[in-house]
N, C-alpha and C positions, 0 to 999 in steps of 0.2 A: 584396459587402463581405466581406473575408477575416476569418479568426479573429483576427489581431492587431489589426485595426481595431476589431472589436467589443470585444475585451478592453480596448483603450485607451479606448474610449468609456465603458466601465463603471468603469474605474479613473480617474475624473475628478478634478478639483481642487476644493477647498473654496471656498466663497463668499468667504472672506477673501483668497484668492489664494495662500495658503501651500500648498505641495505636501503632499499627504497621504502618509504612510508606508504601507507594506504592512500594518503592524499596525493603523493607523487603519481601513483598508478591511476588514481581516479581522475586526475586532471591532465593526463598525458595528451589527450586530444582536445583540450579546451583552448579556444582561440578568441582573442578580443581584437578589436581594431587598433588598439594601442597596447604595446607590450607592458606598459606600466600598470594598466588595468588588470592584466593577468597576474602580475606579481602581487598587487593589492588584494585581489580575490583570493589567492592562495594564502596570503598572510591572515586574512579575515577568517577563512575557513579553518585554518589551523588554530586560531585563538578561540573560536567558538567551539571547536571539537574538544579542546582542552578544558572547557568550562560549559558542558551541556546544561541548558536550563538557565544560564546566567544572562543578564542583560549585556548589551554591547559595551557600555562603559566599564563594567566589571571585567569582562573578557579581555578588553583592550588595555586596561590597567593604567593608561595615561591619556592626557588630553590629545596629544599628537596622533596617536593611533586611533583614538575614538573619532576625532575629526576626520581622519582619512577614511574610516569606515563609513561615516555618514555621507561623505562626498562620493564614495563609490556607489552606495545604494541610491543616491540621488542623481547619478550621472546619466544624462540622456542617451549616452552611447552604450549603456549597459541594460540588458533585458534578461528576463528569466530564461529565454531560449539559449542565450549564450552561456549563462551560468550552468544550465543543465546539459549542454551539448556534450561535454566530456564524460559526464556520468552516463548518458545514454549510450555512448560508444563503449564504455567500460562494461555496461550491462550486456551489450551485444556480444562482447568477447567472452564474458562469463557464460552466456547461453551457448555459444559455440563450443565451449569446453565441456558440455554436459550431454548426456544421452537421455532418450525418452521424451515424453511430451512436456511442453512448457505451458503453464497455465498463466494467462494474462488476466489478472483480477482488476475489474473496473469498479469505481465507486466515486460518489461526489460527497464532499464535506464542506462545511462552512466555518470560517474563522470569524469570531465576533470580537469587536473592539468598542470601547467606550470613548466616544469623541464628541466634543462640542460642535465641531464643524463636520457634520456627517457627509456633506457634499464632497469633501476632499477625498473621502474613502469610498463612499457609495453605500448602498443598502443591500441586504440579502432577502429580507421578508418583512411583512407587516402582520401584526396579530392584534386581536382584541383582548385587552387585559382587564377590562371592567367597564363600568358605566359611570357617567357623570350624574350629578344629582337630578338633572332634568330627564335622565333616561337615555341620552345619546351615548353610543358606544365610544369607549376610550381606546384609541389605537396606540400601539407601540411599534416604533420603527427600529429594526435591528440594523446596526452599522457593521459592515464586515465585507469579507471577500470569499468567494466560492472557488473551490478547486476540484477539478475532475482529474483523477490520477489513475494510472494503469501500472500495476506492479507485476513483474515477472517472477514466478515461483516454480520450483521444481516439484516433481512428484513426492520428494522427501520433505516438502514444505520449507525448503530453503529459499529465502527471498534473494533474488539475483540483482534486483534494482528496478528503478522506474524505466519504462520504455516510452511513456508519453505523459504529459501533464498540461492542463489548460487552466488558466486563472481568469476570472472575470468578476465584475461587480455590476450592480444595477443602478441606474439613475431613478427609475420608477419601477413599481411592481404592482401587478394585478394578479390576483389569485386565479386559479384554473376555473373555479366555479363562476367567477365574474365574467371570464372570457366566454364560457359556454353559453351565456345569455345572449351574446351578440354574434357568435360564429361557431360553426362546427369545427372543433380542433382537428378532426381527422382529414379535413379538406385543406388545411393549411400546409404548404410545402415544408418538408422537414428542414430545409435550409434556412427557414425563417424562425425556427424554434430553438430554444436553448438545448433541447435534447439532441441537436445536431452534433454536440460535443461527443456523444457516444460513437457516432460514425467516424468523426475525425480521429479520435484516439485509436479506434480499431485499425484504420488505414495507416496511421503513423507508426503504431507499434508493429504491425505486420511488415511494413516497408523497412523498418529498422532492422528487424531480426532476419529478414530475407529467407525465411523458411516457414511459409504459411501452413504447411501440412502438419507441422509439429505443434502449432499453437492451438490452444483451446481457450477462447475468450469466455469469461465467467462474469455474470452480473446479476443483480437483484431484480426485483419487480419493476424498478424504474427503467430497466434496459429492455423491457418487452415492447420493442419497436419493430414493426414489420420492415421498415427501411434498413434496419440493422441486419436483419436476416439476409436481405438481398445483397447488402454490402459485403457481408462475410462470404457469400457465394461468389460474388464477383472477384474477390481477391484470392479465393481458393483456400480460405482458412475455416476453422471450426468454432462453434459456440455452444455454450450450455448455460441457459438463462432460466430464471424463475419467472413464470408467466402469471399475469393477472387479468389478461383480456381474453374473453371467450370468443375467439374468432370463428368466422365461417369456415366450414370444412366440407370436403367431398364435393358434391354437386352444388353446394350453396344453399341447400334447403334445411340444413342443420348446422350445429356448431361442434367445436372440439369436445365440449362437455358431454354432448349427446353421444359421441362416439366412445369416449372413455367410460361412460355409464354402462355401455354394452359389454365391456371387457371384464371377464372374470378375474379374480385375484390369481396372480401368477407366482406368488411367493410371499413369504413374510421375512421381516428383518428385525432383529432385536437390537436396540441401542439403549445406552444409559444417558439420561438427561437429568438436569437439576430442576427441582421445583422451586417455588418462591422462597422456601426456607433454606435453600442450599443443600438439601438432601438428594443423594443420587437415587433415582428410581428407574425401573426398566420400562421402556416403551416398545410395544409391538406394532410394527408398521406393515400394512398391506400394500403390496406393489402391483401396479397395473401399468401397462405400457402398450403402445400401438403406433405403427407408422401411419401418419395421417396426411392427406392432401390439404394444405392450409391455403386459404384464399386471402388476398390483400383486402384492405378496407374498401368498402363500396365506392367511395369517392376517388380511389386511386387504382382501381382495377385495370384501367387502360395504361397505366404507367409502370406497374410492377407485375411480375409473373407469379403464377401459383408455385408453391414449394412443397416438396415431399419432406416432412419433418417427423421426428419421433417425439411423442408426448409421454412423459413419465409422471405418474401420480403416486405419491407415497403418503398415506394417511393412517392415523391410529385407529385401531378397532374400537376402542372404548373411549369415552370422554373422561380425561384424567381429572384428578383433584389437585388443587394448589398450583396449577400451571395451565398454560394454554395448550390446546390440542395441536399436535404436529400435523400440518397439512401442506405438503410441498407439491407444487405443480411445476414441473420442469419441461422445457422444450429445447431440443437440440437437433442438429443436422447429423449427428453421429448415430449409428445403429445401436439399438438395444434389443437383443434377441433372447436373453436369458435372465434368470434371477441374479446370477453372478455379475453380468454386465450392468444390470440395473443398480445393484449395490455399489459397484464401482463408480457410476455416475453420481450417486448420492454422496460418496466420499469426496469426489472431485468438487462438487458444489459446496460442500461443507468447508473447503479451504478458503472460500470467499471471505471468511471472518478474518483472515490474515491481513487484508487491506484495512479492515476496521482497526486492527491492532497497530498498523502503521500510522494511521491517522491519530490514534491515541498517543503514540510516541511524539508526534509533532506537537500536540497540544499539551501533554503532561510532561514529557521529557525535555523537549526543546522549549516549552512554554511559549509557543508562538503567539498566543493571544495576549500575552503580557507586554508585547512590544509597544513602545510609545511613539513610533514613527507616525507622521501625520498625514501622509498621502498614500494613495493606493499603489502608485508606482514603486515607492520605497518599500512598502510592505510586501509586495509581490516579489521583489528581488530578494528580500530577506527570507521569505517563505521558500523560495527556490533553493537557497543555501541550506535551510533547515531540512529540506527533502533529502539532501545528500547525507546530512548528519543522522537523520532519522533512519534512513536505510542502513547506515553503518551499525547503529545500535541494534537494530532488528537482526541484521546478519550475524553479528557477534553472538547474540542470544541463541540463534537457531543453528549455527554451524555445527555445534557438537551433537545436536540431536539428529542431524541428517547423515553424519558420517563419523565413524569411530577410528578411522585409520589415517586421518589427516595429520600432518606435522604441524608443530606450533608456529612455524614461520609463515604459515598460511594466514594467520591473523595478527601476529605480533612481530616486532623487530627483535633482533638478537638482544639488545639491551633490555627491552621489556620482558623478554623471556627470562633473562638472568635475574632481574629484579623480582619477578613473580616467583621464581624458583627459590630465591633466598628467603622471601617472605613465607613461602610454604614450609621451608626447612625450619624456620624459627617457630612456626606454629606447631609443627610436629617434631618436638625436640627428641623424642625417643627413636626417631627414624633417621637414618643417614640420608644425605642428599642423593636423590635419584635423578636419572636423566629425565628432564621435563617432557611432558606430553601436552598435546592440545587440551585434553580433558583436565589435566592438573592446572594448567595456566588459566583456563576459563573458570574453573572452580575457585581458584585463588582470587581472580579478578572479581568474581561475584561476592566473595567473602569481604573484600574491601568495601563493597557496597551494602553490607549487612546480611548477606546470605549465611545461614548457620551450617549448611552442609551436613545435616544429620542424615542418618541412614534412611529414614523414611520420608525425607523431604522430596518434593517434586523438583524437577530441574529449575535452575535459576531463571527468573523472568527479566523483562526489559528494565524494570525499575532499579534493581540491584546492579544491573550491568552499566546503566548510564552513571550511577553513583560511583561504581568501581572505576570506570574510565577516568572520571574526574580526579579521583584520589591517586590513581596510577600516574597521571600526568604530574601531580604535585611531587610524588615520590621521585619520579625521574628527574625533575628539575633540581630537587634537593641533592640527589646523588651526583649530578653533573657539577653543581656548584661545589660540593664537598671534594670531588675529585680534582677540580681546578685549583682549589685552595691548597690542598695537600701536595699537589704536583708542583 
């Protein structure tokens, strides 16, 4: 049984015969301490989903609903954990309905806001933006909230949903370079650092999915944390990370770089990349890999064990023009024994960009940074709602690229399918109405958002999808009003 069939079985219909919407399915396991909060949450999510990128007043349409939304976001009994609980469980169900490895993509992003009262929200960073006339540095304090998210993705690059998310802000901030002048960062316990969030999300996501051997956790150079390697080993899961630290290896008299320098090229891999001018050029990568005994930092060798890990180095032969040289150093607990398996790991790590796309949807599609809410608590609750909406937009965009045999009811209600089919028949007047497929419905949805659907066009992206979803909602409302009036 394929992935689409399993997803369709999970996304079943209610006993009353009425088709469930995706919101019904996504919030099935959501629980609040007060039932009224659950109803308000569902109403707010539905209104924001119908108007992606619009502010709360425009989405709610009147003062009563707007005021209720503000009260919900400001309610002390509401937290991001409760808002996302149902989505986490729905993600777990979707993962259970798939085969093959599940890639957990981890990354941190920041949401910036312009506020007069910075203390009510918090800060993310400080930067020097110039100098005063006397020569003293002029500092800029960025107001905002940080989010560390973990997104589950299939081997076909279909996003199944978030499995962990952590929000925080800072009251004060000191750069790493300033801290190094007073203390050795490697001797500070990981529990006292912000990077502890990597360990927390790895544990939370692994516990949620309850199948650690299927999971491969992927992170950028910020995730190169020895404690993270040990945590993955303790919970029995796998990781594939980009490394930036030249750690001690072997007997401790040399480093990982020394060992990789001894390895001859074990294969080449040709890839197409874009230069600074947007032109596609071919890059030839040399592949080197070796199983290495990696030692913990000197100050923590009594606390953490030595690990047997695989180091994979992919670098370009020649220095290219009009772009940076590709130089990937990956570290994993998985075996790499051939050129084929090395290329496979490179493709796996390349999927990390999907979480960057997810964060772009939150900022550009949901326009999270345009919110005017004044406190960190309200903003975090709103960002948690946007995480559900952002995943839905991303999933709609990618579902047709990962499977061609899924039925349209996997993504749309019967009414939405009928409306999209009617619009498609109007656009193609020379053709008779055909039985709608998921591909035709998604293409028509993208056309509502401005997609031209020409023969040589790439598949529709997230931007046209979130525009199309908004227009489809308006069309559905007009159709229902017209039906009631005529009936």
